[in-house]
VEXDREN-2710 file (C-alpha; in Angstrom, 1 decimal):
% VEXDREN-2710
k/r/px/py/pz
1/MET/102.3/107.9/123.6
2/SER/104.9/108.7/120.6
3/ASN/108.4/108.7/121.5
4/ARG/110.8/112.1/121.7
5/VAL/113.9/111.7/119.5
6/LEU/116.7/114.2/120.1
7/ILE/118.6/115.1/116.6
8/VAL/122.3/116.9/117.5
9/SER/123.4/118.1/113.4
10/SER/124.3/121.2/112.1
11/ASN/123.3/119.6/108.9
12/ILE/120.0/121.6/107.9
13/ALA/119.6/118.8/104.9
14/ASP/120.4/115.9/107.5
15/ASN/117.8/117.3/110.0
16/GLU/114.6/117.6/107.5
17/SER/115.1/114.2/106.0
18/LEU/115.3/112.8/109.5
19/GLU/112.5/114.5/110.7
20/SER/110.5/114.0/107.4
21/ALA/110.9/110.4/108.0
22/LEU/110.1/110.1/111.4
23/ALA/107.3/111.9/110.9
24/TYR/105.7/109.3/108.4
25/ALA/106.5/106.5/110.5
26/ARG/103.6/103.8/109.7
27/ASP/103.8/102.8/113.3
28/GLY/103.0/106.1/114.3
29/PRO/105.3/109.5/114.1
30/PHE/108.1/110.8/116.3
31/GLU/108.4/113.8/117.8
32/CYS/112.0/115.5/117.0
33/GLU/114.0/118.2/118.6
34/ARG/117.2/119.8/117.5
35/ALA/120.3/120.6/118.6
36/GLY/122.8/122.3/116.5
37/ASN/125.8/121.6/118.3
38/LEU/127.1/119.4/121.3
39/ALA/126.7/122.0/124.3
40/ASP/123.0/122.3/123.0
41/ALA/122.4/118.8/123.1
42/ILE/124.5/118.4/126.9
43/ALA/122.0/121.3/128.1
44/ARG/119.0/119.3/126.4
45/LEU/119.9/116.1/127.7
46/GLY/119.7/117.6/131.4
47/ARG/116.3/117.6/131.5
48/PRO/113.8/114.4/131.0
49/GLY/111.5/113.8/127.7
50/ILE/114.3/112.4/125.2
51/ASP/113.9/108.8/124.3
52/ALA/116.9/108.5/121.7
53/VAL/119.3/110.4/120.2
54/LEU/120.5/110.7/116.5
55/MET/124.2/112.2/116.5
56/ASP/126.3/113.6/114.1
57/LEU/129.7/113.3/114.9
58/ASN/131.1/116.3/113.1
59/LEU/129.6/119.2/115.2
60/PRO/130.8/122.7/115.0
61/ASP/131.9/123.0/118.7
62/SER/133.3/119.2/118.7
63/GLN/134.1/116.3/116.5
64/GLY/134.8/112.7/116.5
65/LEU/135.1/110.4/119.2
66/ALA/135.7/112.8/122.0
67/SER/132.6/114.1/120.8
68/PHE/130.7/111.0/121.1
69/ASP/132.0/110.4/124.6
70/ARG/130.8/113.6/126.2
71/LEU/127.5/113.3/124.8
72/HIS/127.2/109.4/126.1
73/GLN/128.1/110.5/129.6
74/ALA/125.5/112.9/129.5
75/ALA/122.8/110.8/127.9
76/GLY/123.0/108.4/130.5
77/HIS/120.4/105.3/129.3
78/THR/119.3/107.1/126.6
79/PRO/120.1/105.1/123.3
80/ILE/122.5/107.2/120.8
81/LEU/122.7/106.3/117.1
82/THR/125.1/107.9/115.5
83/LEU/125.3/109.5/111.7
84/TYR/127.9/109.2/109.2
85/THR/128.8/109.9/105.8
86/ASP/130.3/107.2/103.4
87/GLY/133.9/106.6/103.8
88/THR/133.9/107.0/107.3
89/GLU/131.9/104.1/108.8
90/SER/135.1/103.1/110.8
91/GLU/134.7/106.0/112.8
92/ALA/131.1/104.7/113.3
93/ILE/131.9/101.3/114.2
94/GLU/133.8/102.4/117.0
95/THR/131.4/104.4/118.5
96/ILE/129.7/101.2/119.1
97/GLN/132.2/99.9/121.1
98/HIS/131.9/103.0/122.9
99/GLY/128.5/102.4/123.6
100/ALA/126.5/103.8/120.8
101/GLN/123.4/101.1/119.7
102/ALA/123.6/101.5/116.1
103/TYR/125.0/103.6/113.1
104/LEU/123.0/105.2/110.0
105/MET/124.7/106.2/106.6
106/ARG/123.3/109.7/104.7
107/GLY/121.2/108.8/101.8
108/PHE/119.5/106.4/103.3
109/PHE/117.7/108.6/106.1
110/GLY/114.6/108.7/103.9
111/ASN/114.4/104.7/104.2
112/TYR/111.1/103.3/106.0
113/LEU/113.5/101.2/107.8
114/VAL/115.3/104.1/109.7
115/PRO/111.8/105.0/112.1
116/GLN/111.5/100.6/112.0
117/ALA/115.0/100.4/113.6
118/LEU/115.0/103.4/115.5
119/ARG/111.3/102.4/117.4
120/SER/113.2/98.5/117.7
121/ILE/116.3/99.9/119.7
122/ILE/114.2/102.1/121.7
123/GLN/111.7/98.9/122.8
124/ARG/114.5/96.8/123.3
125/LYS/116.3/99.2/125.7
126/ALA/112.9/99.8/127.2
127/VAL/112.9/96.0/127.9
128/GLU/116.6/95.9/129.1
129/GLN/116.1/98.5/132.0
130/GLY/113.3/96.3/133.4
131/LEU/110.8/99.9/132.7
132/TYR/107.9/97.2/131.7
133/VAL/107.8/96.1/135.3
134/ALA/108.7/99.6/136.7
135/GLN/106.5/102.4/134.7
136/ALA/103.2/102.0/132.9
137/ARG/104.6/104.0/129.9
138/ALA/106.5/101.1/128.6
139/GLU/104.0/98.5/129.1
140/ILE/101.6/100.5/126.9
141/THR/104.4/101.1/124.4
142/LEU/104.6/97.7/124.5
143/ASN/101.6/96.5/124.2
144/SER/100.3/98.9/121.6
145/ILE/102.8/97.8/119.0
146/GLY/101.9/95.3/116.3
147/ASP/105.0/93.0/116.7
148/ALA/104.9/90.0/119.6
149/VAL/107.4/90.5/122.2
150/VAL/108.5/87.8/124.8
151/SER/111.1/87.8/127.2
152/THR/113.0/85.4/129.0
153/ASP/115.6/84.9/132.4
154/MET/118.6/82.9/131.8
155/ARG/117.1/79.6/132.1
156/GLY/115.3/80.6/129.1
157/HIS/112.0/80.4/131.0
158/VAL/109.3/83.1/130.0
159/ASP/108.8/86.4/132.1
160/TYR/107.0/88.4/130.2
161/LEU/104.8/88.4/126.9
162/ASN/102.9/91.6/125.4
163/VAL/99.2/91.3/123.9
164/ALA/100.4/90.8/120.6
165/ALA/102.3/87.7/121.9
166/GLU/99.4/86.6/123.9
167/VAL/97.0/86.8/120.9
168/MET/99.8/85.0/118.5
169/THR/101.0/82.3/120.7
170/GLY/97.6/81.3/122.6
171/TRP/99.3/82.0/126.2
172/GLN/98.0/84.4/128.5
173/ARG/100.8/86.4/130.3
174/ASP/100.4/84.6/133.7
175/GLU/100.0/81.0/132.1
176/ALA/103.2/81.3/130.1
177/ARG/105.4/83.0/132.8
178/GLY/108.4/80.4/134.7
179/ARG/107.3/78.0/131.4
180/PRO/110.2/77.5/128.9
181/ILE/110.3/79.2/126.1
182/ALA/110.1/76.0/123.9
183/GLU/107.0/75.1/125.2
184/VAL/105.3/78.8/125.0
185/LEU/106.9/79.2/121.6
186/ARG/106.7/76.0/119.1
187/ILE/108.8/76.9/115.9
188/LEU/108.5/74.1/113.1
189/ASP/110.4/74.0/109.8
190/GLY/108.0/75.1/107.2
191/GLU/109.4/72.7/105.1
192/THR/109.9/69.7/107.0
193/GLN/107.0/70.4/109.4
194/GLN/109.9/69.2/112.3
195/ALA/110.4/71.3/115.1
196/ILE/113.6/73.8/115.3
197/PRO/115.4/74.8/117.9
198/ASN/114.2/78.4/119.4
199/PRO/116.6/81.1/118.8
200/VAL/116.2/82.3/122.1
201/GLU/118.2/79.3/123.0
202/PHE/121.2/80.3/121.1
203/VAL/121.1/83.8/122.2
204/LEU/121.4/82.5/125.9
205/GLU/124.0/80.1/125.3
206/HIS/126.0/83.0/122.5
207/ASP/125.3/86.0/124.0
208/SER/124.6/87.3/120.6
209/SER/121.5/88.3/118.4
210/ILE/120.2/86.0/115.8
211/GLY/117.6/86.0/113.2
212/LEU/114.7/83.3/112.1
213/ARG/115.3/81.4/108.9
214/ALA/112.7/82.6/106.6
215/ASP/109.9/79.3/106.3
216/ALA/109.7/79.0/109.9
217/LEU/106.2/78.6/111.4
218/LEU/104.5/79.4/114.8
219/VAL/102.6/76.4/116.5
220/PRO/99.9/78.9/118.8
221/ARG/98.3/76.6/121.4
222/GLY/95.1/74.9/119.8
223/GLY/95.7/76.6/116.5
224/ALA/97.1/75.9/113.1
225/PRO/100.6/77.0/111.8
226/ILE/101.4/80.7/111.2
227/PRO/104.3/81.9/109.3
228/ILE/106.4/84.3/111.4
229/GLU/109.6/86.2/111.1
230/ASP/111.5/87.2/113.8
231/SER/115.1/88.3/116.1
232/ALA/116.3/87.5/119.5
233/ALA/118.4/89.4/121.4
234/PRO/120.3/89.2/124.8
235/ILE/119.6/91.6/127.7
236/HIS/122.4/92.8/129.6
237/ASP/122.3/94.8/133.0
238/TRP/124.5/98.2/133.6
239/ASP/127.4/96.2/133.6
240/GLY/126.8/94.5/130.3
241/ASN/126.0/90.8/132.0
242/ILE/123.7/89.2/129.9
243/VAL/120.3/88.8/132.2
244/GLY/118.1/86.9/129.9
245/ALA/116.7/87.1/126.3
246/VAL/114.0/88.8/124.4
247/MET/112.5/87.8/121.3
248/VAL/110.4/90.2/118.9
249/PHE/108.1/88.7/115.6
250/ARG/105.6/89.0/113.7
251/ASP/103.1/87.1/111.4
252/VAL/103.9/87.0/108.0
253/SER/101.4/85.5/106.4
254/HIS/99.9/88.6/104.4
255/VAL/103.0/89.2/103.5
256/ILE/103.4/85.8/102.0
257/ALA/100.0/85.4/100.4
258/LEU/100.7/88.8/98.6
259/THR/103.8/87.6/97.1
260/VAL/102.5/84.1/95.9
261/GLN/99.9/86.7/94.2
262/MET/102.2/89.0/92.7
263/ARG/104.6/86.2/91.6
264/HIS/101.6/84.0/90.0
265/LEU/100.7/87.6/88.3
266/ALA/103.9/88.0/87.1
267/GLN/104.4/84.5/85.6
268/HIS/100.9/84.7/84.2
269/ASP/98.8/85.9/81.6
270/PHE/96.3/88.6/82.8
271/LEU/93.6/87.5/80.6
272/THR/93.7/83.9/79.9
273/ASN/95.5/82.9/83.6
274/LEU/97.5/81.0/81.1
275/PRO/101.4/80.9/82.0
276/ASN/103.4/83.6/80.0
277/ARG/106.5/83.8/78.2
278/VAL/108.9/84.3/81.6
279/LEU/107.2/80.9/82.8
280/LEU/107.2/79.1/79.8
281/GLN/110.7/79.3/79.0
282/ASP/111.7/78.5/82.5
283/ARG/109.1/75.2/81.8
284/ILE/111.0/74.4/78.2
285/LYS/114.5/75.0/79.8
286/GLN/113.7/72.5/82.5
287/ALA/112.1/69.9/79.9
288/ILE/115.0/70.4/77.7
289/ALA/117.3/69.5/81.0
290/HIS/115.4/66.5/81.5
291/ALA/115.1/65.2/77.9
292/ARG/119.1/65.7/77.5
293/ARG/119.7/63.6/80.6
294/HIS/117.7/60.6/79.7
295/GLY/118.2/60.9/75.5
296/GLY/114.1/62.1/75.3
297/ARG/112.5/64.1/73.0
298/LEU/110.1/67.5/73.0
299/ALA/107.7/69.1/70.8
300/LEU/107.0/73.1/71.0
301/LEU/103.8/74.1/69.2
302/PHE/103.3/77.9/68.1
303/LEU/100.3/78.8/67.2
304/ASP/99.1/82.4/66.0
305/LEU/95.3/82.5/65.5
306/ASP/93.9/83.4/61.7
307/ARG/92.4/87.0/61.0
308/PHE/92.0/87.5/64.8
309/LYS/92.9/91.1/64.0
310/TYR/89.6/91.3/62.0
311/ILE/87.3/90.1/64.5
312/ASN/88.7/92.5/67.4
313/ASP/88.9/95.4/65.2
314/SER/85.0/94.8/63.9
315/LEU/83.2/93.5/67.2
316/GLY/85.3/95.4/69.5
317/HIS/88.4/94.3/72.2
318/ALA/85.9/92.8/74.7
319/VAL/84.8/90.4/72.2
320/GLY/88.2/89.5/70.9
321/ASP/89.0/89.0/74.4
322/LYS/86.6/86.7/75.3
323/LEU/87.3/85.1/72.3
324/LEU/90.9/84.4/73.6
325/GLN/89.3/82.9/76.5
326/SER/87.7/80.7/75.2
327/VAL/90.6/79.4/73.0
328/ALA/93.0/79.1/75.8
329/GLU/90.1/76.8/77.1
330/ARG/90.0/74.8/74.3
331/LEU/93.9/74.4/73.6
332/VAL/94.1/72.8/77.4
333/GLN/91.3/70.5/77.2
334/CYS/93.8/69.4/73.7
335/VAL/97.2/68.8/75.9
336/ARG/98.1/66.5/78.9
337/THR/98.2/67.9/82.2
338/SER/102.0/67.4/82.0
339/ASP/102.5/70.1/78.7
340/THR/102.1/73.5/79.0
341/VAL/100.0/76.4/77.1
342/SER/101.0/79.5/77.2
343/ARG/99.6/83.0/76.2
344/GLN/102.6/84.8/74.3
345/GLY/100.9/88.0/73.7
346/GLY/97.8/88.9/71.3
347/ASP/96.5/86.2/69.6
348/GLU/99.6/84.1/69.8
349/PHE/99.9/80.8/71.9
350/VAL/103.1/78.2/72.5
351/ILE/102.5/74.8/73.7
352/LEU/105.1/72.6/75.0
353/LEU/104.9/69.1/74.9
354/ALA/107.0/67.7/77.2
355/GLU/107.4/63.9/78.6
356/ASP/109.5/62.1/75.3
357/ARG/106.9/63.7/72.6
358/HIS/107.4/62.8/69.3
359/ALA/107.1/64.0/66.1
360/GLU/103.8/61.8/65.5
361/ASP/102.5/63.2/69.0
362/ALA/103.0/66.9/68.4
363/ALA/101.0/66.2/64.9
364/LEU/97.8/64.4/66.6
365/THR/97.7/67.0/69.3
366/ALA/98.2/69.9/66.4
367/ASP/95.7/67.9/64.3
368/LYS/93.2/68.0/67.5
369/ILE/93.6/71.4/68.0
370/LEU/92.5/72.6/64.4
371/ALA/89.6/70.1/64.8
372/ALA/88.6/72.0/68.6
373/LEU/89.0/75.6/67.2
374/ALA/86.9/74.4/63.9
375/LEU/84.0/74.6/66.3
376/PRO/82.0/77.9/66.3
377/HIS/82.5/80.4/69.6
378/ARG/79.4/81.8/70.8
379/ILE/80.3/85.0/72.4
380/ASP/77.8/87.7/73.5
381/GLY/75.3/86.9/70.6
382/HIS/77.8/86.1/68.1
383/GLU/79.1/83.0/66.5
384/LEU/82.6/83.0/66.1
385/HIS/85.3/81.1/64.2
386/ALA/88.7/81.3/64.6
387/SER/91.3/79.2/62.6
388/THR/94.6/78.8/63.7
389/SER/98.0/78.5/61.8
390/ILE/100.7/76.5/63.7
391/GLY/104.6/75.8/63.5
392/ILE/106.3/73.1/65.0
393/SER/109.6/72.4/66.2
394/ILE/111.2/69.3/67.8
395/TYR/114.2/68.8/70.3
396/PRO/116.8/68.0/70.0
397/ASP/116.3/67.8/66.2
398/ASP/115.1/71.5/65.3
399/GLY/117.4/73.2/68.2
400/GLN/118.7/72.1/71.8
401/GLU/118.0/75.7/73.2
402/THR/114.9/77.3/74.6
403/ASP/115.3/80.6/72.3
404/THR/116.2/78.7/69.1
405/LEU/113.1/76.1/69.4
406/ILE/110.8/78.7/69.8
407/LYS/111.9/80.5/67.2
408/ASN/111.8/77.8/64.8
409/ALA/108.6/76.8/65.6
410/ASP/107.6/80.6/65.0
411/THR/109.4/80.6/61.5
412/ALA/107.1/77.0/60.9
413/MET/104.3/78.8/61.3
414/TYR/104.7/81.3/59.3
415/HIS/104.7/79.2/56.7
416/ALA/101.6/77.6/57.7
417/LYS/100.4/81.0/57.2
418/GLU/101.5/81.3/53.7
419/ARG/100.1/77.6/53.0
420/GLY/96.7/79.1/53.4
421/ARG/96.3/78.9/57.0
422/ASN/94.3/76.6/59.4
423/ASN/97.3/74.3/59.3
424/TYR/100.4/72.8/60.6
425/GLN/103.6/72.8/59.4
426/PHE/107.0/71.3/60.9
427/PHE/110.1/73.5/61.0
428/ARG/112.8/72.9/58.3
429/GLU/116.4/73.6/57.5
430/ASP/115.2/75.8/54.7
431/MET/112.9/78.0/56.6
432/ASN/115.4/80.8/57.2
433/THR/113.5/83.8/56.4
434/ARG/113.3/85.0/59.8
435/ALA/117.1/84.5/60.1
436/VAL/117.6/86.5/57.0
437/GLU/115.2/89.3/58.4
438/ARG/117.0/89.8/61.9
439/GLN/120.3/89.9/59.4
440/LEU/118.7/92.7/57.1
441/ILE/117.0/94.6/60.5
442/GLU/121.0/94.4/62.2
443/SER/122.4/95.9/58.9
444/SER/119.6/98.5/58.3
445/LEU/120.1/99.5/62.4
446/ARG/123.9/99.9/62.1
447/ARG/123.1/102.6/58.9
448/ALA/120.1/103.9/61.0
449/LEU/122.1/106.4/63.3
450/GLU/124.0/107.7/60.4
451/ARG/121.2/108.7/58.5
452/GLN/118.9/110.3/61.3
453/GLU/116.1/107.9/60.9
454/PHE/115.2/107.5/64.0
455/GLU/112.7/110.2/66.0
456/LEU/111.4/110.3/69.4
457/PHE/108.0/110.0/70.1
458/TYR/106.3/111.5/73.9
459/GLN/103.5/109.9/75.7
460/PRO/102.2/112.3/78.3
461/LYS/102.2/111.3/81.9
462/ILE/98.9/112.4/83.8
463/ASN/98.8/114.2/87.3
464/LEU/95.5/112.2/88.4
465/SER/94.9/114.9/91.3
466/THR/95.3/117.8/88.9
467/GLY/94.3/116.5/85.3
468/HIS/97.4/117.9/84.1
469/ILE/100.7/116.9/82.3
470/ALA/103.1/115.6/84.7
471/GLY/105.9/114.3/82.5
472/VAL/105.9/112.5/79.3
473/GLU/107.6/109.3/78.5
474/ALA/110.2/109.4/75.4
475/LEU/109.6/106.2/72.9
476/LEU/111.4/105.6/70.2
477/ARG/110.5/105.1/66.3
478/TRP/112.6/104.2/63.1
479/HIS/111.8/105.5/59.9
480/HIS/113.0/103.1/57.2
481/PRO/113.7/104.5/54.1
482/ASP/111.4/101.2/52.7
483/TRP/109.7/99.6/55.7
484/GLY/108.3/103.1/57.0
485/LEU/107.9/103.7/60.3
486/VAL/108.9/100.6/62.6
487/ALA/107.8/99.4/65.9
488/PRO/110.1/99.3/68.7
489/GLN/108.9/96.0/69.6
490/ARG/110.2/94.7/65.7
491/PHE/113.9/95.8/66.1
492/ILE/114.7/96.6/69.8
493/THR/115.4/92.5/70.5
494/VAL/117.9/92.5/67.5
495/ALA/119.5/95.8/68.7
496/GLU/120.3/94.2/72.2
497/GLU/121.4/91.1/70.7
498/SER/123.7/92.8/68.6
499/GLY/125.4/95.6/71.1
500/LEU/123.5/98.3/69.0
501/ILE/121.8/99.2/71.7
502/VAL/124.2/101.1/73.3
503/PRO/124.6/104.0/70.9
504/ILE/120.9/103.9/69.9
505/GLY/120.3/104.6/73.6
506/ARG/122.9/107.4/74.0
507/TRP/121.0/108.8/70.7
508/VAL/118.0/108.8/72.9
509/LEU/119.1/110.5/75.8
510/ARG/120.8/113.2/73.7
511/ALA/117.5/113.9/71.6
512/ALA/115.2/113.4/74.8
513/CYS/117.7/116.3/76.6
514/ASP/117.7/118.6/73.6
515/GLN/113.9/118.2/73.5
516/ALA/113.9/119.0/77.3
517/ALA/116.1/121.9/77.1
518/ARG/114.0/123.2/73.6
519/TRP/110.7/123.4/76.0
520/HIS/112.0/124.9/78.8
521/HIS/114.0/127.8/76.6
522/ALA/110.4/128.2/74.8
523/GLY/108.8/129.4/78.5
524/LEU/106.6/126.1/78.9
525/ALA/105.7/124.8/82.2
526/PRO/108.8/122.5/83.7
527/LEU/107.9/118.7/83.2
528/THR/109.8/115.2/83.5
529/VAL/111.3/114.2/80.8
530/ALA/111.9/109.9/80.9
531/VAL/114.0/107.8/79.2
532/ASN/114.1/103.9/79.4
533/VAL/117.9/102.7/79.6
534/SER/118.5/99.0/78.7
535/ALA/120.7/96.5/80.6
536/LEU/123.4/96.8/78.4
537/GLU/123.6/101.0/78.3
538/PHE/123.3/101.0/82.2
539/GLN/125.7/98.2/82.7
540/HIS/128.4/99.7/80.1
541/ARG/131.6/101.2/81.6
542/GLU/131.0/104.7/80.0
543/PHE/127.4/104.9/80.9
544/LEU/128.0/107.7/83.7
545/ASP/130.7/109.8/81.3
546/GLY/127.8/109.5/78.3
547/VAL/125.0/111.1/80.8
548/ARG/127.3/113.7/82.2
549/ASP/128.6/114.6/78.6
550/ILE/124.8/114.9/77.3
551/LEU/123.4/116.9/79.9
552/ALA/126.5/119.2/79.7
553/VAL/126.1/119.7/76.1
554/SER/122.3/120.2/75.8
555/GLY/122.1/122.6/78.6
556/ALA/119.0/120.4/80.1
557/ASP/117.9/120.6/83.5
558/PRO/118.9/117.1/85.2
559/ARG/116.2/117.5/87.7
560/GLN/114.0/117.1/84.4
561/LEU/115.2/114.1/83.4
562/GLN/114.0/110.9/84.6
563/VAL/116.1/107.5/84.1
564/GLU/113.6/104.5/83.5
565/LEU/115.3/100.8/84.7
566/THR/113.5/97.4/85.1
567/GLU/113.5/95.6/88.5
568/SER/115.8/92.7/86.5
569/VAL/118.4/95.3/85.6
570/LEU/118.7/96.5/89.1
571/MET/118.7/93.5/90.7
572/ARG/121.9/91.8/88.5
573/ASP/124.2/93.5/90.8
574/VAL/122.5/95.7/93.5
575/GLY/126.0/96.8/94.9
576/MET/126.7/98.3/91.1
577/SER/123.2/99.8/90.9
578/THR/123.3/101.7/93.9
579/ASP/126.4/103.1/92.9
580/LEU/125.2/104.3/89.9
581/LEU/122.0/105.4/90.6
582/LEU/123.2/107.4/93.7
583/THR/126.0/109.5/91.2
584/LEU/122.7/110.3/89.1
585/LYS/120.7/111.2/91.8
586/HIS/123.9/113.3/93.0
587/TRP/123.5/115.0/89.9
588/GLY/119.9/115.8/90.2
589/LEU/118.2/112.8/87.9
590/GLN/115.2/111.0/88.9
591/ILE/114.8/107.2/88.9
592/ALA/112.2/105.6/88.0
593/VAL/111.4/101.5/88.5
594/ASP/109.7/100.5/85.0
595/ASP/107.1/97.3/85.1
596/PHE/107.2/97.2/88.2
597/GLY/106.3/93.7/89.9
598/THR/107.4/91.6/86.6
599/GLY/110.5/91.0/87.5
600/TYR/111.6/89.1/90.9
601/SER/113.2/91.1/93.4
602/SER/114.0/91.6/97.1
603/LEU/111.7/94.2/98.7
604/SER/114.5/94.5/100.9
605/TYR/116.9/95.5/98.0
606/LEU/114.5/97.8/96.3
607/ASN/114.4/99.6/99.8
608/ARG/118.0/100.4/99.4
609/LEU/118.4/101.9/96.2
610/PRO/117.2/105.9/95.9
611/ILE/113.9/105.1/93.8
612/ASP/111.6/107.9/93.4
613/VAL/108.9/106.6/90.7
614/LEU/107.4/102.9/90.5
615/LYS/105.7/102.7/87.6
616/ILE/103.1/99.8/87.9
617/ASP/103.3/97.5/84.6
618/GLN/100.4/97.4/82.6
619/SER/99.6/94.1/82.8
620/PHE/98.7/94.5/86.5
621/VAL/96.4/97.9/85.0
622/HIS/94.5/95.8/82.8
623/ALA/93.8/93.0/85.5
624/ILE/91.7/95.9/86.9
625/GLY/88.7/95.5/84.4
626/SER/89.2/91.6/84.3
627/ALA/86.5/89.3/86.2
628/ALA/89.4/88.0/88.1
629/GLU/89.1/88.0/91.8
630/ASN/90.9/90.7/93.9
631/ASN/92.1/91.9/90.3
632/GLY/93.1/95.4/91.7
633/ALA/95.2/93.4/94.7
634/ILE/97.9/94.0/93.4
635/VAL/97.7/97.8/92.2
636/SER/96.9/98.6/95.4
637/ALA/99.6/97.2/97.1
638/VAL/102.2/99.0/95.0
639/ILE/100.4/102.3/95.6
640/GLY/100.8/101.8/99.0
641/MET/104.3/101.1/99.2
642/GLY/105.0/103.7/97.2
643/LYS/103.3/106.2/99.7
644/ASN/105.0/104.4/102.8
645/LEU/108.5/104.7/100.6
646/HIS/107.7/108.5/99.8
647/GLN/107.8/107.4/96.0
648/ARG/105.5/108.5/93.1
649/VAL/103.3/105.6/91.6
650/VAL/102.8/105.7/87.7
651/ALA/100.3/103.4/86.1
652/GLU/101.1/102.3/83.0
653/GLY/98.7/101.1/80.0
654/VAL/95.7/102.7/81.2
655/GLU/92.7/102.1/78.5
656/MET/89.5/101.8/80.5
657/PRO/87.9/104.6/82.6
658/GLU/87.0/102.3/84.7
659/GLN/90.5/101.5/84.9
660/LEU/91.3/105.3/85.8
661/ALA/88.2/105.5/88.4
662/PHE/90.0/102.6/90.2
663/LEU/93.3/104.5/90.1
664/GLN/91.7/107.5/91.2
665/ALA/90.3/106.1/94.2
666/GLN/93.6/104.6/95.2
667/ALA/95.5/108.2/95.2
668/CYS/97.8/106.8/92.5
669/ASP/99.8/109.8/91.5
670/GLU/100.2/109.7/87.8
671/ALA/99.2/107.4/84.8
672/GLN/99.5/107.3/81.1
673/GLY/98.1/105.3/78.3
674/PHE/95.9/105.2/75.6
675/LEU/93.1/106.4/77.4
676/PHE/95.0/109.7/77.9
677/SER/96.8/109.5/74.6
678/PRO/99.2/107.5/72.4
679/ALA/102.4/108.6/72.0
680/VAL/102.9/111.3/69.7
681/THR/105.9/113.5/68.0
682/ALA/107.1/116.6/69.7
683/ASP/106.0/118.9/67.4
684/ALA/102.0/117.4/68.4
685/LEU/102.6/117.1/72.2
686/GLY/103.9/121.2/71.6
687/PRO/100.4/122.5/71.6
688/LEU/99.1/120.3/74.5
689/LEU/102.1/121.7/77.1
690/GLY/101.3/125.1/75.6
691/ASN/97.9/125.2/76.7
692/LEU/98.7/124.0/79.9
693/ASN/101.6/126.7/80.7
694/ALA/98.7/129.2/79.8
695/GLY/96.0/127.5/81.6
END
């Protein structure tokens, strides 16, 4: 049976936002009624059928606490949640002292936690009133929810379990009734496996709510421990006296398993399952710290396969991928279990030789690798030969930081290429060509803006329901007078390290807005233009002023501009991120989380942010076509989460028809990638947009 909620507000936007959130609640919709003023609300509460009230404190016929007190008197025991605007939280807090159950802030009404919190309050009120004894209606409600509910008397003895609690604990209600809560709910510390106090005991002693620690385990009767999350709260009679406690908990095994899988995929290469550069850097930092404490040494080997591009281009990506997998297997066999073999991307690998490894050890390992890779690889009827060039750096001789060691090993690898390939070279101080190139790139970047050497390319994003272009992502290209077209991966890192990314990013935003305005004035179909924003740009003190000025000068419609930020950028300072994003949203811009799943973030924090779009990182999309188990699990999970949060989901890097088919089957909203189109110039994209407009 659904719950009926009375929304007391004259704000139409608030009403629609709340009704939308409640209509699509994950555990079933709420039925909503509206009252535009206090008088109508009081009149409605005179009739039965309302389970909870959401109340704006500023109504046309009454405002503030006086308004709340009158409605509270008319509501009787019906729970009330007050709605408030940022800056008026103190008044909302005061309503709690006058009898409100909770309060909600504008701007977060669409969050999926709103119906969850409302359902919890209604259920808790039902328990407090003893309706599970007096009415069949509350009994059905408690037994239909997925969460387990257990209540106790003042002695901490169980007096109620719903069906979910019976299943999870292994206790039938009649068996558990009258037994101590600690006997029915045996809870362990997930790390030590030792028993911990039941939270109900704290509630009864302190008359205060409490949540269980994140790594708690429930030991069911005759079963294996189950990871749970829960909250416990006091039950009061109508005079405010505590008469017992209620505990609500749920099995989070699937959440933990999904988190572990997502973290593994975020830290491992999808093709070879080797650690990726993120996990490698973490292990190098740990190895350096250990070596620094004990006066030890370690070695890094940077490998690049010789002429791999020829094999990839001539025999196809499928054969090239299998060759990389075969190489990865042989590399792992050449080192100790304490060492780390990592794929950096493409045909590049980095090996960390830890535990006090010297130059002699590195040379022996390099010789072993050259011999192992010299043997032919038999793949799909082809006998392939893949040699490698190896550069070696030693800690602490060649650097005392992670990036320095990797850079110097990379530099030595290029010298191995110059020495004829299929050999290894140790880093020497005179190998400074990479450093010289970096300085050259930086100095050239400083002149690039003045000389108007930058250009934006645009990659279409396709609506998977209609097949039409739904938007484009603006991608930066650099036309160097001597080097030709320079790809971003060659200069973006230098731009970020030098701080030049801020003026370059401002140019990108201005150029994208100018182009969006031109498309609009040309009468083309509306579409969003997405622009990537780096950490330095987003955190720059003049970021918002720059966006506002560019919008004003360009005349672009803010609703057609989408700002893309990575998880790691948003998580550096959640409070600041929230403030900035709310301002951008107020102006009409859309917010997208780029490369979703590759960073480490709390989903609870992400839920607080006003996000419109989740972009699934291409590594997860590529995994769809691999032979790995549950290769589409993460993609499916992100799509499902996006739909629950009313966010559009865009899949990046779609290259294979089978990837597209999977995404369509999962009802993914949009996709981009070489399967549809590479990034092209605005002139090349114009006819495509024109055809769409004409169609």
